[in-house]
C-alpha positions in Angstrom: 79.9 18.1 -43.0 77.2 17.6 -40.6 76.3 15.1 -37.8 73.1 13.2 -37.1 70.6 14.3 -34.5 71.6 11.3 -32.3 75.3 12.4 -32.4 74.4 15.9 -31.5 72.1 14.8 -28.7 74.9 12.7 -27.1 77.3 15.6 -27.4 74.9 18.0 -25.8 74.2 15.7 -22.9 78.0 15.3 -22.5 78.3 19.0 -21.9 75.5 19.4 -19.4 78.1 19.5 -16.6 78.8 23.1 -17.8 75.5 24.1 -16.2 76.1 22.3 -12.9 77.3 25.3 -10.8 74.5 27.6 -12.1 71.9 24.9 -11.6 73.2 24.3 -8.0 72.8 28.0 -7.2 69.4 28.0 -8.9 68.2 25.1 -6.7 69.5 26.7 -3.6 67.6 29.9 -4.3 64.4 27.8 -4.8 65.0 26.2 -1.4 65.5 29.6 0.2 62.2 30.8 -1.2 63.6 33.8 -3.2 63.1 32.3 -6.7 59.9 33.1 -8.5 58.4 30.8 -11.1 58.8 31.8 -14.7 55.0 31.9 -15.2 52.2 32.3 -12.6 50.3 29.6 -14.4 50.5 27.6 -17.6 48.5 29.4 -20.2 48.5 26.9 -23.1 47.0 29.6 -25.4 50.3 31.5 -25.1 52.9 30.8 -27.8 55.9 30.8 -25.4 54.4 28.2 -23.0 53.4 26.0 -25.9 56.8 26.3 -27.5 59.0 25.9 -24.3 56.9 23.6 -22.2 54.7 21.8 -24.8 57.1 21.5 -27.8 60.5 21.4 -26.1 61.8 24.7 -27.2 60.3 25.1 -30.7 57.5 27.3 -31.9 56.0 28.0 -35.3 54.0 31.0 -36.6 52.6 31.8 -40.0 53.4 34.9 -41.9 50.0 36.5 -41.5 50.2 36.6 -37.7 54.0 37.2 -37.6 54.0 40.9 -36.8 51.3 40.5 -34.1 53.4 37.7 -32.6 56.5 39.9 -32.4 54.6 42.6 -30.6 53.2 40.0 -28.2 56.7 38.7 -27.5 58.1 42.1 -26.9 55.2 42.9 -24.5 56.0 39.7 -22.5 59.7 40.5 -22.1 61.4 38.6 -24.9 64.4 39.8 -26.8 64.8 38.7 -30.4 67.5 37.7 -32.8 66.5 37.0 -36.4 68.1 34.7 -39.0 66.9 34.8 -42.6 66.7 31.2 -43.7 65.4 32.0 -47.2 69.0 32.8 -48.3 71.6 30.1 -49.3 72.6 27.9 -46.4 76.2 29.2 -46.4 74.8 32.6 -45.7 72.6 31.3 -42.9 75.7 29.6 -41.3 77.7 32.9 -41.7 74.9 34.9 -40.0 74.8 32.4 -37.1 78.6 32.7 -36.8 78.3 36.5 -36.6 75.4 36.3 -34.1 77.5 34.1 -31.8 80.6 36.4 -32.2 82.5 33.4 -33.4 85.9 35.0 -34.3 86.1 37.0 -31.1 85.3 34.0 -28.9 87.2 31.2 -30.7 90.0 33.2 -32.3 89.4 32.2 -35.9 87.2 33.0 -38.8 85.2 29.8 -39.7 84.3 28.6 -43.1 80.6 29.1 -43.7 80.6 26.0 -45.9 81.5 23.9 -42.8 78.3 22.2 -41.5 79.9 21.0 -38.3 77.1 21.1 -35.8 79.4 20.2 -32.9 81.1 23.6 -33.4 77.7 25.3 -33.7 76.6 23.7 -30.5 79.7 25.0 -28.7 78.9 28.5 -29.9 75.1 28.4 -29.3 74.5 30.8 -26.4 72.6 33.9 -25.7 72.8 36.5 -22.9 69.6 35.9 -21.1 69.1 37.5 -17.7 67.6 35.4 -14.8 63.8 35.4 -15.3 64.3 36.9 -18.8 63.3 35.5 -22.2 65.0 35.3 -25.7 63.7 34.1 -29.0 65.8 33.0 -32.0 63.6 33.7 -35.0 64.2 31.7 -38.1 62.5 33.3 -41.1 61.5 30.9 -43.8 63.0 27.9 -42.0 61.2 25.6 -44.4 63.3 27.0 -47.2 66.5 25.8 -45.5 64.9 22.5 -44.7 64.1 22.0 -48.4 67.8 22.5 -49.2 69.6 20.8 -46.3 67.0 19.0 -44.0 69.5 17.2 -41.8 71.5 20.3 -41.0 68.5 22.5 -40.1 66.9 19.7 -38.0 70.3 19.3 -36.2 70.3 23.0 -35.5 66.7 22.8 -34.1 67.8 19.9 -31.9 70.6 22.1 -30.5 68.0 24.9 -29.9 65.7 22.4 -28.1 68.5 21.3 -25.7 69.5 24.9 -25.1 65.9 25.7 -24.2 65.7 22.9 -21.7 68.9 23.9 -20.0 67.8 27.5 -19.8 64.4 26.5 -18.4 66.3 24.6 -15.7 68.2 27.7 -14.9 65.1 29.9 -14.7 65.3 31.5 -18.1 63.0 31.3 -21.2 64.3 30.5 -24.6 62.8 29.1 -27.8 63.4 29.0 -31.5 60.5 30.5 -33.5 60.1 29.1 -37.1 58.2 31.5 -39.4 56.7 29.2 -42.0 53.5 28.8 -43.9 50.7 27.1 -42.0 50.6 24.3 -44.6 54.4 23.8 -44.8 55.6 20.3 -45.4 58.1 20.9 -42.6 55.4 20.8 -40.0 55.4 17.3 -38.4 59.1 16.6 -39.2 60.8 14.6 -36.4 63.6 16.6 -34.8 64.2 14.1 -32.0 62.8 10.7 -31.2 62.4 10.4 -27.5 63.4 7.0 -26.2 63.3 5.3 -22.8 66.7 6.2 -21.4 69.3 3.8 -20.1 69.6 3.5 -16.3 71.2 6.5 -14.6 74.9 6.7 -14.6 76.8 9.1 -12.4 80.3 10.3 -13.6 81.6 9.9 -10.0 80.8 7.0 -7.6 79.4 9.5 -5.1 76.8 10.6 -7.7 76.3 7.1 -9.1 75.5 5.7 -5.7 73.4 8.7 -4.6 75.7 9.6 -1.8 75.7 13.3 -2.5 
């Protein structure tokens, strides 16, 4: 069972309050002048800036330049977790569950056949130090897309939202898809950006801009 990108997006936004305290501390440090920017300048020829700032938390690299890219990421302070997406999707899900220490955190062993992206969203987190960087590398992501396109696109949407939240907190994160440069997956729509509805605050003091 999986959920549409629209459903996942609404769910992610509903959980953004979890970041409120950290974001408040982050903004206070900026006001006090002791918070450095993540980059000295935006170098659009750098894959991390293109992925995080330009493409909302997603990057792609072809196999030929893959090894060189990994060396570059390490040199620029990124830690890396790798998921092999060329294997059956059940195994991909199981690898993600192990990566996120699912059983230790939630107290049960999940079924890898379960495609519930709400649960995956709850688990999707990495230990990224302030000012640090992390990459979730998806080897052969196009292979999973050929098998279960809605599920993998939903996973990428979760990664995009996580990247935005981490950027707001002064940390760098993106998902790196290792796929052929002529892959049919390139150009697929992960999220259609729409003009949002008017701002709504969950409490009158926020809704009326009193605090």
